[in-house]
N, C-alpha and C positions, 0 to 999 in steps of 0.2 A: 175915960172914953176921950180921941181928939180929934176933932175934926175938923179939914185945911182943905180952903181950892186950890187949886192949883194951874195954872195956867201953860197952855197949851198952845202950840198952831189952831190959828179958827176956831179958840173956845177958851175953855176955862171947866175944868169938874172936880166936884164933890169928891170927895173920898173920908174916910174915916178910918183911925187906928185905936184900938182896943184888949182888951188881953194881956197878958201874962208871959214870962218868961223873953229870951234875946231871940228869938228865932222866928223868921220876917216868912209870915203863908198872903196869901193878897188870892184873893175870892175876885170869877169872873161871875158877872149874873148871866143868863140867859138871855133873846128876847131879840138885838139887843132893845134893852130895856132900864130899868131900875132895879138896883141892886138892895131894892126893903127885904123881898122874897126869901132872899139869901139869912134872914137875922138869923131866924135859930139854927142852920146850920151851922152860923159863927157861934153860938152855944155850944156844939160840942165837942168846942175843943181851943177857948179864948181861956181857956186854966195853963194848957202846954205853949206857947205860941203866941205873938202877937199876929193881927188878925186888921189885915187890910182891907176897906172893901171901899169901891167907887160905884160909882155910876155914870156911862157913857156921858162923853159930850151928845148935846143933844137928848139926855134923858131926868127923867129922876130931875138935879139940880144943878145937873150941871149944863152949862151954857155953846149952843153950837150957833156960827156966824151963818151955814148953810153954804159950804165954799170947801172944794174935798179935803172932801171926809171919804178914804177909803182901809182897803185894809191894814195895807203899811201907814198912815196912820192914826187906823190904832195899834196898832203894836207898838209901834211910837211915842206913843202919851202914854202907855203901863209904864215903857220904859222913864218915860219922863215920870214920874208916879216914885215907881223904887229911886233912880237916885234923887228924886227932894224929899225920903222919907232917910236918908244914907246910907240905905243899903249894900252890903256891898253884889248876895247872892240871897233868894225868897223860892220860899215851895206855890206853883203855880195854882192853885182848884179851879176848874169848870164847872158848871153847872148846864147842858143843853146846849147851846149853841157858843156860852160861854168854855166849854170844853174843848170846843172847834178852834173857838182864836183860843185858848194856852197853848195847845198842838202849835199852831205857827207864834204862837210868840215861840215854843219852845225850837221852833227848826232854825227864825230868824237869833234868838236872841240866842243862842242855847247856857254864852257864859255865866249867863244872869240867873244861872239856872239850878235851885239842888233840886227839886226832884218834880215831877209830875201826876198828878188831877185828875182823870181821868171822866163825872159824874155823870148817866143819862146823855153823854152826847151821840152827834150821829156820825160823827167820826170822816169822812174826804171822800164819801165813796160820791161817781158819778155814769150811775147809770138807768135805766130805766124800771129795771128793779127791783131793790131797792125801791122806788116811790109808789111801784106796787104797793108788794105786801105793804108799806105803810099804810096806803090805802085803807086796803084791803082789810088791815085789822082796826082800825081806826072806826068803820064800817060797822066789825063783830065786835070789837068792846066794847070801845070811848074811850076817850078821858076825859079822867076825872081833874076839874081845872080848880083848883084853892082861889078862896074868897079874896087870898093875895100874891096872886100871878103876878107874873112882872108884866108890862103894859109896855109893848115894843111896840120902838117908835117907827111906828112905819114911814116917814119921810129918811131917817137910816138904814132903816135894813134894807132900801130902798139906792140910795146914795152908796151904799155897801156889796151889793147883792153883784156887779157887774164884775169885779174887785176879787170877791169870792170864788164867785166861776170859773176863773181866769187859773186862781191858784187851783184848786182842786184839778184844773184840764194840761195842770203843766205836767211833762213826758217822764221828768226822775220822781217824780213827788215820793214817788213811793222808795223807790231808791234811796231819796232822803232822809225819809225816815225809816227807814235799818238801818241808818249807821249813828241814831238819836243812841246818845247813851250814855244820856239823865236819866236816874230810877224812877218807873212809873207804871202809876194804880190806874185803873180801870175799872169802872163801879158800871154794875148795869142791871139792872130791877128786869125783875124776869114780867110784872107784866108791864113791861115797856108798851108806848101802838109800834118806840122803833125800833126797827130790825135789829136785832146783836148781828148781825156774819163784818158788820162793815167795824165797831171795833174789836169783836176774834179778834181781824185783820190784822189794823193795826197793831194791837194788842202782841200777836204770834211777830209782826217786824225787829218792834224792840228785845231785841237784847236782856237785858235788864226791865222789866214789863211784867206786870203780871194782871193777873183780870180774873177779875171776883164778880159774881153774878148771885144774886139777893134775891131769895127764896120770898115770891109773895108780894112785891115789893115793887110800885109804882112810881112813874118816869119826875116827881118828884120823895124821892123818895124817903127823906126827912118822915114826914106826916105819918105814913103808916110802922116804917120799921126804926128810930131811930138808935134807938141804944144796937143797933145789929149794925149800920154806919158808921157811927162811931164808931164804934168798935174797932172796925176797919181802917177807919184815921185817923187816931190817935194813933193804932199799931204803924204806922204809914209814917206821923213824923214822929213820931219820936227815934224812930233809925238816923231824926238829923240833931236827934236834942243836943247832943253829947260832943256836937261836933261844932254847935253855935259859935263856941265864942272863934272862927273862920272867917268867919262869914259876918259878926259885926261891922257895924260901919265904925 
């Protein structure tokens, strides 16, 4: 295991690399917040790939000077991490907000990505219906929050929200998504309070994409359905392992 701080615009990012093999995989946390809670997820795959985890600027062990934080900055930070570790391409796996950030990264830096995985993402929905369904399900079934749940940084969230809203309101966004050629996997938890239709929509738009719903799972799928999630992730990752010599630094 290797820990490294990487200097980026307006801050310094804590990163960690662990695992075996030559296929690089980056895990993107939700929140935005610390990546600690993703450690059990990394254990499901770190015997077949190198796993990179990081705390976004202003979260966890990473520093932020309070200036110039937006979606573009987040994506540039991820590219900086990739280049710092010397990876030509990597597999991008995001959870919750991290899944949405991973989708944006796929659109802006498709040349850097081997494959993309969304776990319990929300998609790029921008209408009242999604929020109504979310609030109704939250009242009906609630949402279990584990002790190790990420702590979202409120300041960082507020800094990002306007640029994210501008991103999902782009007139040609769905067209841009439909033109993605990246192998993609969308994993949805049956009992997630976030509705599934926005994720299904994106999955249908991408030609080389697969949608999987894990029965009985909640937002943090690995808590109750670790084996099922591990099986799906490992199968997806292994499709790239035999080609890793092409993507090594």
